[in-house]
C-alpha positions as a printed NumPy array, in Angstrom:
array([[ 23.716,   8.505, -20.437],
       [ 23.406,   5.339, -19.202],
       [ 21.15 ,   2.53 , -20.521],
       [ 17.967,   1.436, -18.177],
       [ 16.26 ,  -2.076, -17.354],
       [ 17.535,  -5.112, -17.474],
       [ 19.895,  -7.413, -19.466],
       [ 18.198,  -9.242, -22.138],
       [ 19.245, -12.613, -23.444],
       [ 18.172, -15.227, -26.076],
       [ 19.382, -18.775, -27.086],
       [ 22.419, -18.155, -28.512],
       [ 23.946, -18.529, -25.315],
       [ 24.47 , -14.031, -24.996],
       [ 23.208, -11.106, -22.626],
       [ 23.623,  -8.064, -23.416],
       [ 23.861,  -5.262, -20.84 ],
       [ 24.497,  -2.027, -19.771],
       [ 28.097,  -0.804, -19.816],
       [ 29.824,  -0.905, -16.976],
       [ 33.007,   1.064, -16.188],
       [ 34.728,  -1.742, -15.054],
       [ 34.31 ,  -3.022, -18.718],
       [ 36.54 ,  -0.949, -20.596],
       [ 39.411,  -3.131, -20.82 ],
       [ 37.311,  -5.636, -22.601],
       [ 35.82 ,  -2.363, -24.722],
       [ 38.875,  -1.682, -25.81 ],
       [ 39.513,  -5.448, -26.288],
       [ 37.053,  -6.148, -29.143],
       [ 36.924,  -2.541, -30.629],
       [ 41.112,  -3.345, -30.957],
       [ 41.045,  -6.705, -32.126],
       [ 37.622,  -6.113, -35.039],
       [ 39.838,  -3.259, -36.464],
       [ 43.354,  -5.105, -35.854],
       [ 42.406,  -8.404, -37.852],
       [ 38.464,  -7.58 , -40.097],
       [ 39.225,  -4.368, -40.836],
       [ 42.491,  -4.203, -41.228],
       [ 41.459,  -6.694, -45.057],
       [ 39.897,  -3.133, -46.564],
       [ 42.307,  -0.665, -45.333],
       [ 45.788,   0.071, -45.189],
       [ 48.227,  -0.675, -41.986],
       [ 48.515,   2.862, -41.349],
       [ 45.07 ,   3.657, -42.053],
       [ 44.758,   0.753, -39.102],
       [ 47.283,   2.47 , -37.094],
       [ 45.694,   5.584, -37.467],
       [ 42.551,   4.373, -36.148],
       [ 43.172,   1.493, -33.152],
       [ 46.843,   2.573, -31.538],
       [ 48.214,   0.477, -29.526],
       [ 48.124,   1.552, -26.701],
       [ 44.541,   3.179, -26.952],
       [ 43.719,   6.344, -25.485],
       [ 41.942,   4.908, -22.097],
       [ 41.448,   8.325, -20.981],
       [ 40.423,   9.707, -24.418],
       [ 37.765,   5.837, -24.399],
       [ 36.537,   6.267, -20.934],
       [ 35.234,  10.041, -21.367],
       [ 33.372,   8.939, -25.212],
       [ 31.577,   6.348, -24.039],
       [ 30.289,   8.439, -20.752],
       [ 29.21 ,  10.538, -23.747],
       [ 27.114,   7.687, -25.323],
       [ 24.48 ,   4.804, -24.203],
       [ 26.706,   1.401, -24.719],
       [ 25.583,  -2.188, -24.394],
       [ 27.178,  -4.772, -24.328],
       [ 27.386,  -8.282, -25.67 ],
       [ 28.403, -11.28 , -22.663],
       [ 29.115, -14.673, -24.308],
       [ 29.906, -16.702, -21.268],
       [ 30.589, -13.863, -18.936],
       [ 32.903, -12.451, -20.6  ],
       [ 32.363,  -9.305, -23.419],
       [ 32.093, -10.142, -26.659],
       [ 30.401,  -7.078, -29.008],
       [ 29.489,  -3.497, -27.997],
       [ 26.822,  -0.78 , -29.282],
       [ 27.564,   3.07 , -28.519],
       [ 24.421,   5.229, -29.193],
       [ 25.483,   9.02 , -28.58 ],
       [ 23.108,  12.048, -27.71 ],
       [ 22.116,  12.088, -31.943],
       [ 21.174,   9.15 , -31.536],
       [ 24.075,   8.197, -33.669],
       [ 25.656,   4.467, -33.958],
       [ 29.186,   6.013, -32.912],
       [ 30.353,   2.679, -31.957],
       [ 29.557,  -0.951, -33.131],
       [ 32.054,  -3.692, -33.414],
       [ 32.452,  -7.478, -32.573],
       [ 35.47 ,  -9.602, -31.359],
       [ 37.144, -11.584, -34.222],
       [ 36.172, -14.585, -32.361],
       [ 32.553, -13.658, -32.418],
       [ 31.662, -12.647, -35.959],
       [ 28.347, -14.511, -37.684],
       [ 26.863, -15.514, -34.892],
       [ 24.5  , -12.714, -34.246],
       [ 26.178, -10.672, -31.691],
       [ 25.915,  -7.642, -34.117],
       [ 22.369,  -8.262, -35.14 ],
       [ 20.71 ,  -8.713, -30.994],
       [ 22.847,  -4.98 , -30.379],
       [ 21.637,  -3.531, -33.056],
       [ 18.337,  -4.901, -31.981],
       [ 18.243,  -3.22 , -29.092],
       [ 19.415,  -0.505, -29.448],
       [ 16.555,  -0.215, -32.022],
       [ 14.067,  -1.259, -29.298],
       [ 15.752,   1.707, -26.723],
       [ 15.53 ,   3.957, -29.251],
       [ 11.512,   2.83 , -30.072],
       [ 11.377,   3.285, -26.368],
       [ 12.639,   7.148, -25.87 ],
       [ 10.582,   8.309, -29.307],
       [ 13.274,   7.967, -31.627],
       [ 12.596,   8.026, -35.211],
       [ 16.041,   7.842, -36.795],
       [ 19.194,   6.206, -35.707],
       [ 22.277,   7.802, -37.982],
       [ 25.672,   6.241, -38.089],
       [ 29.194,   6.056, -40.147],
       [ 29.841,   2.749, -40.956],
       [ 33.183,   2.057, -42.568],
       [ 34.22 ,  -0.312, -46.029],
       [ 33.64 ,  -2.963, -43.866],
       [ 30.175,  -2.637, -41.361],
       [ 28.224,  -0.969, -45.061],
       [ 26.972,  -5.043, -45.842],
       [ 26.356,  -5.109, -42.194],
       [ 24.193,  -1.643, -42.13 ],
       [ 22.909,  -2.13 , -45.002],
       [ 21.487,  -5.619, -43.537],
       [ 20.389,  -4.074, -40.868],
       [ 17.592,  -1.24 , -42.93 ],
       [ 20.246,   1.761, -42.79 ],
       [ 20.851,   2.849, -46.417],
       [ 23.748,   4.976, -47.699],
       [ 22.894,   9.057, -47.493],
       [ 26.043,  10.14 , -47.818],
       [ 29.521,   9.088, -49.086],
       [ 32.733,  10.398, -47.039],
       [ 36.414,  10.814, -46.932],
       [ 37.137,  11.923, -43.383],
       [ 40.467,  12.4  , -41.245],
       [ 41.434,  10.697, -38.646],
       [ 45.412,  11.25 , -36.972],
       [ 46.742,  12.151, -40.455],
       [ 45.163,   9.581, -42.754],
       [ 42.146,   9.884, -44.695],
       [ 39.368,   6.904, -44.644],
       [ 36.704,   6.392, -46.37 ],
       [ 33.473,   5.73 , -45.255],
       [ 29.424,   5.888, -45.667],
       [ 27.135,   8.663, -43.642],
       [ 23.796,   5.839, -43.248],
       [ 20.773,   6.8  , -41.582],
       [ 17.196,   4.193, -41.   ],
       [ 13.66 ,   4.846, -39.735],
       [ 12.838,   3.09 , -36.94 ],
       [  9.306,   3.883, -36.456],
       [  7.559,   0.967, -36.613],
       [ 11.38 ,  -1.337, -36.42 ],
       [ 10.524,  -3.91 , -32.944]])
């Protein structure tokens, strides 16, 4: 389910546009770096390895992204962040490269996703936020609905099932 419309930019010099198949390597680099350098502060090394195996399974990623509506954020022509919403309007993925943290990238991606959802009549977004991501999602207006422990590749992870009523958001 591709995103429709042209890319949008802002005064911070980043542009959000629809994901293309040739973005896969850049998206994988953002994901691997974010998990291994940022989320690693909240998880043990075995969890990090389970979450972001090296090398990543490119075909699994290609299939996963093909099932989602995906936007990437570029700075100077380089992908530095991405967001993916699945068919249920669940924020499946939202990651920013560690070199671009605290520059409004995740906020811009989330705002774009909310606007896209509203245009399609979506009233609620959900996410399963990691320990690392929970504060960002709370700042974006999501609230914790349930605390969970979930398995992934033989490891157990704490995450937070969160929801956002995006009716009336812009």
